C-alpha positions, 0 to 999 in steps of 0.5 A: 117813310117808306123809302127809309124803311125799305133801305133799312130792310134790304141793306143785308140782302145778298140778292134781290130778284125783280122781273124787269129792268125797269124795276131794277133801275127804279130800285137803284135810282129811288132806293139807292140799291147796289146794282150788283145785287139785283138780278132780273128774272123774267116771268114765265108762262106754260107754253104747253098749256097756251099754244096755237093748237088750242081750238077756240071755235066754240067760243066764237060760235057761242057768241055768234062771232062771224068767221070774218069778224075781228075778235078782241080780247082783254083780260083784266080787273075792272078797275081804273088803272086797267083803263078798260073805258079807253078800250071801249071808246076806241071800239066805238070810234072804229069805222070797221063794224066787224070788230067784237070784244070779249072782256074777261074780269071782275071789278067795281067798274063793271056796272059803269062800263056796261052802262057806257056800252049801252049808251054808246051803241056798243050793243052789249048782247052782240058787240062787247061781251063781259065774262065775269069768270072764266075757268083756268081750263077754258082760258086758253080757248079764249086766247085761241078764239081772239084775233088780237089781245089788248091790255090798255093799262095805265099801270102794270108790273109786267102783264103776264097776260101778254105772255099767255097771248103770245104763247097762243100765237096772238099779236098784242097791243099795250100802252106806252108805259115804261115797263111795257115799252121797255121790257115787254112789247117790241113795237112792230115786232111782237105787238103794237104800242099805243099812247096811254089813255088815248082812245084814238091812238088805240083805235088806229092800232086796232085798225092796223092789225084788223086790216092785215091778217099777215101782220097779225100772223107775223107778230103773233108768231114772233111772240110765240118764238119769244116766249119759247126762248125767254119765258118758259118754265125751264128758263125761269127755274134755271135762272133762280137756281143759278142765283141760289147756287151763287149765294150758297 
């Protein structure tokens, strides 16, 4: 029923704008949309708001994160598709006890996730920190404070938080779902990709980055260069204007 309605609703469209080639291919294959009318316009991030010059020491000091500690950051709703439990399982499995994690987000799984931490030695008060709410003004400081950004989602439309992390000069880790591995993260270049839902795989990726400051710096720097080149507001707006002018 959905496909029938969707096909009828888009038959007279001049253009369809999507944010990934994965979505473009899905429209062509599943809804039989003409490839010629689909335009890919990448999402954007404010590269002036998120950048490596933002200071995050206050966040680390507030949570008593040691200077040599590795701080992970995850920003996501606490719902099943985000796979936050897999992240917690991977932290529990790490040999390196100097790894800490901030989870920013709200959702119905908050109580269960906190119970998992309490039952598995993750010491909520000094190992894993749940931040229900972080203001927009404070958000860049959290990216700056972390060493590695992780989004373990089993399903994503894109993952704008990856762009914010890259703009902040941070390496990222994401799951091997189609949109992430095909359109977002280039494995070993601007981040690492783990096997979806596999805590052991995620643990290994965290450990790999935690042990190498040079790798963190290289991947984060490559991410920053990427957002400046492809994901700035200017590129986003210019792409839309080009499409609108072609229609007019």
